[in-house]
N, C-alpha and C positions, 0 to 999 in steps of 0.2 A: 476496767476500773468501776463501771457501773454495777457489774454483777456482785462485786464484793460489798457494795453499799446496799443493794436491794435485798440480799439474802440475810443481812444482819438485822435481827428483830430486837436487839437489846434496847430497852427503853432509855438507858442512860446515854447511849450514843445516837439516839434518834434525832436530836436537834442538829448535831453536826452532819449526820448522814443525809438528812433531807436538804439542808443548805448546800452541801457539796454536790448532791445529785442535780439540783436545779442549776447551780452554777456551771457544772460540767456540760450539761445539755445545752444551755444557752450559749456558752463559750464556743462550743464545737459546731452546733447546727447552724447558727446564724453566721458565724465567721466563714464557714466553708460553703455556704450557699451561693449558688450562681443562678443565672437566668433559667437554666434547664433543670434545676433541682426541685424536688417536691418538698419544700420546706415544711409546710403545714402538715403534710402527710407524715413526715419524719417525726415532727413534734407530737403528733397523735400517737404514733407507735411508742415513743418514750413515755408519754403520759399513761398509756395503757399498761406498760411494763411496771410503772410505779404503783398504779392502782391495784394491780394483781400480785404485788410482791409481799414478802414477809414484812418488810419495813413498814408498809402502809397498813396492811390488814391487821397486824398485831398492835399497831399504835395509831389507828385511824383518828382517834380523838385529838391527839397531839398534832398529827400531820395536817388535818383540816384547819385547826386553829393556827398553825404556823403559816399555811398558805394564805389564809384570810388576813393574817397580820401583815404579811408581805404585800398583799394587794392593797390593803388600807394605807400602808406607808407610801407606796409608790403613787397611789391616788392623791395623797396629800402633797407629794412633790409636784404632781401635775397641776394641782390647784394653785400652788404658790408660783409655778412658772407662768401660768396664765395671768395671774394678778400682777407679777413683776415685769413680764414681757422682756426677759433678759435674752440677749443674743450672744453671750460670751461663748468662745470656742469650747471651753471646758464644760459649760452648761449643755451645749449641743451633744457632746459625747455622753454625758450623764443621761440626757434625754433619750438618746438612741438605746442605750443599755436598759433604761427603765421601760421603754416601750417593748423591748424584746422580752423582758422578764414578765411584764403584764400579760403579754400574749400567751406565753407558756403557762402562766398561772391560771388564766381564764380557760385554756384548753383542758387543763387538769380538772377544774371544777365542772366544766361542761360535760366532759366524758364521765365524770363520777356520777352525775345526775342521770345521764343517759344510760349508764350501766344499771343503776338502781331502778329506773323506770322500765328497762327492758327485762331485767331479772328481779322482780320484786320480792320473791321469796327465796329463802336459803335452800340450796340443794344438798347441803351437808347433813348427814345423819348424826345426831348427838351420840348414838350408841356405837358408832363405827370407830375403829382404831386408826383410820386413815387421817393424816394431818392435812386438813383442808386449809388452803391459804388463798383461795380465790376470793374475789370481791363479794360474791353472793353469799358468803358466810356472815356478812355484816347484816344484822337485823334492821329492817326498815324503821321500826320504832326507835331503836337506839340512834340511828342516823338522824332521824327527825329531832330527837332530843338534843343531840350535839349541835345541829345547825341552829336550833332556836337559842341554845345557851350562848353561842358565840355571836349572836345578833347578825345572822347571815343576811337577812333581807335588808337590814339597815345598811350594811356594808355594800351590798350590791346596788342599793338605791343611790347611795352617795357616789359610787363608781359610775353609774349611768348618768347621774346629774352632771358630773364633771365632764364626761366624754360626749354628752350632747353639745356642750359648749365648745369643747376643744375640737370636735369634729367640724362644727360650723365654721370655726376660724382656721381650719386646716392645720391645726397643731398636731393632731393624731390621726391615724388612719381609720377608715370606715370599718375595718375588720374588728377592731376593739369594741366599737359600738354594737356591732352585730353579735359578737361573742357575749357581751353583757345582756343584750335583749334575749338571746337564746337561753342563757343561764336563768333569767327571770322566768321564762316560759316553762323550762324544765322543772324548776322548783314548784311552780304552780301546778304542774301536772303531777308532781310528787305528793304535795300536801292538799291540793284541790282548793282548800279555803285557808286563808291566813288566820293565825290566831289573833286575839284581840291586841296583844302586845305588838306583834309584827305589823298589823294593820295600822296601829297608832304610830309606829316608827315610820312607816311608809308615807303616811298622809300628813303627819304633824312635825316630825323631827327632820324631815328632808324637804327640799323644795323641788322635788323631781317633777311633780305635776305642773307647777307653774313654769318650770324651765321647758318642759315638753311643749306646752301650749305656746309659749313665746317663740321658740325656735321653729316649731312646725308651721306656725302661721307666717313667720318671716321668711320661710324657705321660698326661693324663687320659683320652684316647681310645685308649690302648694296648689295653685289654681291653674297650672299649666297642664292641660290634658291633651297629650299627643297620642291619639289612638293608634296611629300607624307607626309610631316610633317604638324603639326598643328601650325598655326601662333600664336595662343593664349597661347601656352606653353612657349614661349620665349618673355619676355617683351621687349627686344631690337627690335624684329620685329614689335611689336605694336608701339614703339616709331618711328621707321623708316617709318612706314605706315602713321602716323599722320603728320610727317614732309614732307613726299612726297605729301600728299593731300594739305597741306598748301602752299607748293611751287607752285603747279599747280593753286591754286586759285589766288595767287598773279600774276602769269604769265597771267592769263585771264584778270585781271584788266589792265595789260599793253596793251594787245591786244585791249581791249575796249577803253582805253584812247588814243591809237594811232589814232583812228578814229576822235576824237574831238580835240585832242591836236597836231595833225600833227606828225612829225618825232621825236619820243622820244626813248631813248636808253633803251632797255629791260635789266634790271640788272639781271634778273633771267637767261635769255638765255646767255647773255654775261658773267655772273659770272660762269656759267658751262663751257663755252668754254675757258675762261682765267684762270681757276683754276690751271692748270699746263701746262707744255710745251708739253707733249706728247699726249694731247687730251683724256686721259683716263677718265676724269671726264664726259665729254659730251657723250662719247661712253658708259660708264657704266650707265649713266642715261637713255640713249636710250634703253639699254638692260632691265633696270628696267621698262620702259614704255611698252615694248613688253611683259614682264612677267606679268604685271598687267592687260593689256588689254585682255590677254588670259584667265585670271581667274576672272576678276572683274565682279560683278553682278550689281553694281549701274550704272544707265544710266548717272547720273550727272558726275561721275568720268570718265566714258568712254569718254564723250564729252570733259572733261578737258584734258585727255590724247591725244585725236585726235587733239585738238587745238595745243598742243605742237608738235606733229608729223607733223602737217601742217607747222609749222615754220621750222622744220628740213628739210623737203623735198622741201621747197621753198627758202632755203638759199644755195647758191652755195658751201659754204665751208663745210657744214655739210651733204649735201645730198650724198656725196661720202664716208662718214666715216663709214657707216653701212656695215657690212659684207654681202656677197651675201646669205649665209645661213640664216642669220637673216631676210633679205628681203623676202626670200622664206617663212619663217615661218609667217611673217607678212601678206603676201598675202594669205596664207592658212587660217589665222584667219579671214581676211576680207571676204573671200569666205564663210566660215562657218557662220559668223554672219549675212551677208546679205542674205544668203540662208535660214536661220532659222528664220528670223525676221517676225513677224506677224503684218501686217498693217491693220487688220480688227477689227471691234468691238470697244470697249471702249479704249483698249490699242493702237489702231492704230494711233491715233493722236501723242502720245508720241514717238512711234516707228518710225513714219515717220520723226520726227525731227532727231532722231539718224541715220536713213538711209541716209538722205540728208548729214549729217556731214561725214559719212563714204565715200560717193561718192566724196565729196569735197576733201578728203585726198587721195582717191584712184588715182585720176588723176595725181597729182605731183609724187606720189609714182611710178606709172608705167612709167611716161614720163621722169623724171629727175634723178632717181636713177640708180644704176648699172644694174638693170634689163633691161633697154633699150639697154645695150651694149652686152647682151647675144645673141648668135646666134640663139638658139632655143627658147628663152623666157622661161617662167615658167607657166605651166598649162594654156596655151592659150585657149584651147577648153573650159575648165571650166569657165574661165573669160568671154569669149564671150557668152556662154550659160546663165550665170548669168545676164549679162547686157541686153541681148535680152529679157529674161523673165521679168526683171524689166520694160522694155519699154512696153511689151505686157500687163503686169498686171496694169500698171499705166493708166488705162482707166476708168475714173470716170463716174458713172451713173448719177451724179448730173448735172443738167442743170441750176442751180441757179447762176447768175452772182456774182462773188466775193466770192464763196464758198471756205472755207479754204481747205477742202480736195481736191477739184478740182485743186486749185492752187499748192498744195504740190505735187500732182501726176504729174502735168505738169513739175514742177521743177525736180522731180526724173527722168522723161523721158529725159529731156534735159541734165542732168548731165550724165546719162548712155550713151546717144548718143555721148556726148563729149568724154567719155572714150573710146568708140569704134573707135573714130577718131584718136587715138594715132598711129603714123606711123608704129611702129613695130607690133602692134596689128592689124592694118588695113591690113598690108600685109598678116599676118597669116589668117585673116578672108577671104580674097579673095581666098585663097587656099581651105578653107573649108567653103564656104558660105552655110548657111542653105537654103534649097529650100522654106521653109515656111516663111522665114524672110529675104527678100532681100533689096537691096538698094532703090528700088522703095517705099517700105513701110516706110523706114526711111525718104525719102524725103516728103512723104505724111504726116508723123507725124510732120516733121519740119514746113510744111505749115500750118497745123492745129494749132500747138502750137503758131505760130506767130500771129494768129488772136484771141488769147485768150482775154477774156474780162478783164478789169482792176480790181484790187483788191479793194474791199470795206473795207477800213481800220477800219471803225467804227464797223464792224461786226466781226473782228478778235480779239482774246484776246491779251492782252499786252505781248510783248516778242515773238510773233509769226510772226509779219510782216516781220522781217528781213530775216527769212528763206524762205520766198516766194517771196520777191522782186528780181528784176533783173533775171528774168527767162532765158533771153538770156545771159547766164553767160559767161563772158570773164574772162581772168586772173585777171584783176583788180577788177571786180565786185565780184568775188568769194572771193578774199582777203578781200574786204570790208564786205561782209556778214559774214565772219568768225569772224570778230571783233565786230560786233554789237549786237549779241545775247548772253545773259548770260546763262551759263549752269545751274545755280541754279534755273532758271525759266522753264526749260524743263521737269521737273518732280516734284514729291512731295518732301517735306522735308525728309520724312522717307526713301526715296530712297538713300539719302546720307549715311545713317547708315545701309544699307542692309548687309554689310559684318559682322557687329556685331550682327544684328538681326537674320540673318540666323544661325550664330553660336550658339546663345542662344537658338533658337528653336530646333536645332539639339541636343544640350546638354540636353535640357529639355526632349525631346522625348526619348533619350537614358536612362536618369534616370527613367522616368516614366515606360518605357517598362521593365527595369530591376526590378523595384519595383513590377510591376504586375506579372512578371514571377516568382519572388520569392514567392509572395503570392499564386500563383497557385500551386507551388510545396509544400508549407507548408501545403496546404489543401488536401494533398494526391491525387493530380491531379483530383480534383473535376471538373466534366464537366460543372457545373454551373459557376465555376470560370474561365473557359477557355475563356468566352466571353470577359473578361477584357484584355486578352492577345493581342487581335487584336484592342483594342480601342486606338484611337489617342488622343492627347491633345486637339484638337479642338472639340472632342466629349464630353469632360468633362464639364458638365453643372451644373446648380443649383440642378437638381434632383439627380445627382451623388453625390453632396456634402453631402446631407442629407441621402443618401442611406446607410443601414447597411453593404452592401457588398462593399462599395467604399473604396479604399485605399486613405486616406486623404493626403498622400504625393504627389499624382498626382494633387489633387486640389490645394495644396499649391504651387506646381511648376508652375501650370498655372497662379495662381494669381501673382507670382513673375515675370513671363515673361511679363504680362500685366502691372504691376506696375513699370517697369523699365523705367521711363520717362527720365532718364538721358542718356540712350543709352550706358550703361556701360556693359562690358563683365560680364557674370554671375560669373566668377571666382573672380572678384573684389567685388562682393556682398556677397560672402560666404567664399571662401578659403583665403581671405586676410583681416582679421579683423584689425581694427585700433588699434594702441597702446594706452596704458593708459597715462594719463597726470601725470607727476610728481607733487607731492603735496607739498605745503608749509605748514607744520604743526607747529603750535606755541607750543613751549615747555617752561619750567620754566625759568623765567627771561626775557621773551619778545623776545627771539631769535628765528628766523625761521629756521627750518631744511628743506632744499630743497631735501635731499636724502630720506626722508621718503616716503612711498607709502600708499595711501589711496584711497577711492572712492570719496572724495570730491574734489572740484576744487581748483586750486591755486589762483584763483581770487574770493574773497569773494563776494557772491551774496545773495540776499534775500532767494533764495531757499536753499542754503547751510546752512545759519543760521537757517532756519526752521528745516532742518534735524538734525542739532546739538542740537537744542532745544528739539526735540522729544527724542533724546537719553539721554538727561540730566536727572538725577534722582532728585526726590523731596528732599528737605532738611529734616532732622529728626525733630520730634516735640520738642519744648522747654522743659527743665526740670521743674518739679513742683516747685512752689514757697515755700520758707521757712515758717514753721508754727509759730504761736504766742507762747509765753512762757506759757500761760495758758493751752495750749493743748500739752505740752511737754511729757505728760504721754505716748503718742504713739511713741515719738521719741526714747525712750530707748528700746522699744521692737524690736526684730529682724524683718528684712524686709520680708514680705510674699513672697511666692514662685512666685506669679504672679504679683509682683509690690507693690506699696504703697496702703494701704487700703483707701477706700473712706472716705471723711470727715464726721463727725457726723451731723445729721440733725439739723437745727436751732431750738432753744426752741420755744414752742408755747406761744403765748401771752394770758395772763389771762384777763378776763373782770373785 
């Protein structure tokens, strides 16, 4: 049924085909799902089939507009349900079906943006005779135009605003909120900077920022820092984490827009400061920033946190709000991160971006915070040794003019020297000046760096120029460079979901190791089975899959980790099955009973009719016809045991 819909690219039938496709998938996948089925994985497969089909590729403008119209309609239904708080049985059935449709629509949009961000350019040759129908034939510029014309960012912002509220009152699942936040991130990765119209819709035509601040601060786990606990055991922590990341992404858009639009009011920063009279909101959010930067693994989120901290330490009102103990903890985190950062090899380029951002925040932290008022300072020797080592190690062997690594290392050396020039740190340095690193060497470095060759912007990737410009950093130039670079382009897309990915890998390794250990014990500690006890998930390959000694649970776990393209926690793929859809079963007299439960859908589809037809029994054979009067001699005889006797043969014709 789906193949016939997907191969048809007729624009006149596109509306009906898209609607039928969505209805068929939702009717069959959600109804037939049980506790052991991979529902989200199946929905992802169907979504990818749609995105790479003739139906979508040839009519992608209409299909995207149709999907966004569906999402906006069901979002309006959710808003009215929250306002009315109806508990009618029919409303519950409509609610469940609406939730299923929203989940599938979000999966389609999320995978559409992931496909575009993964394959940004078309691989189809315009001179080729081959009929390319894959998704990468859609041009990025055309897709951006379509998304802007249909007000994509405003629809997603309204969707997020509604589901922040509905998730807080447990009216909808956490999965919908996560899908919406991931769609927002993927769109920012796609466009990098919102247009003026999109930014205005986000900040003025929706109340997303105010809603995020209100519900994030009212979350019970907002100030509950359980270092030894698992964040994935409590759904409230996951909700707060998604709202926290979304607020930081919007704050970054404010910083980047301030460079082009001049002086604009940051509603994220001002909303946190003006939320109450005693400044507990902004101080609590700063504590949350310190908590996450100490544990965060994603480089993108670290840069988002550092950008907000830069605002805190360059604002006269907030730089004195942080307690001295929290400042000391933050300095210790900076020393640890900068000291352990590897700037060599393939990961060196990304780490140098992060290192430059750390140094840009370290300067106002040491100069304008309450640390500057302490008599003895805090870890002066460690800070000076760290900065001196950064200057010594920032000596590039490259002699090519305009080389990106050379320019980055010069900026690192300039920023480190700038931090060493802080008055209270400079006084401490004179008392304990290193004999191998004196002021003469600093002056020599300054003179060498001032004659650095200009940057060849054509040879530097997009998004990297801003971090290397203005090497002679002043206060104003550093503020400018902090606003011009987007954190989403400083690393890969998968880096943003590293918190969930690492959790899934750890959970998978624990399950696989427990399964192997159990198999080893069940075989009476067989030494040949002991090899599997030390095997990791990454070592499970195709040969292990077909091995008679293999534990197939390990292989299944590895496949599940690699097939989770939606970046969901494993618990939501296994431990949280989707509920059944209430069924509208037709009873005698043409009345529908909404309370009955069955495995069929409440919306009649071709597939449900086909299943009913298979279950329907064939009618009985018709009774035998009455005999003529001339043959009534058989009618008076009793009926044989096995039914009526066969009729007599016809008489033969005589010649």
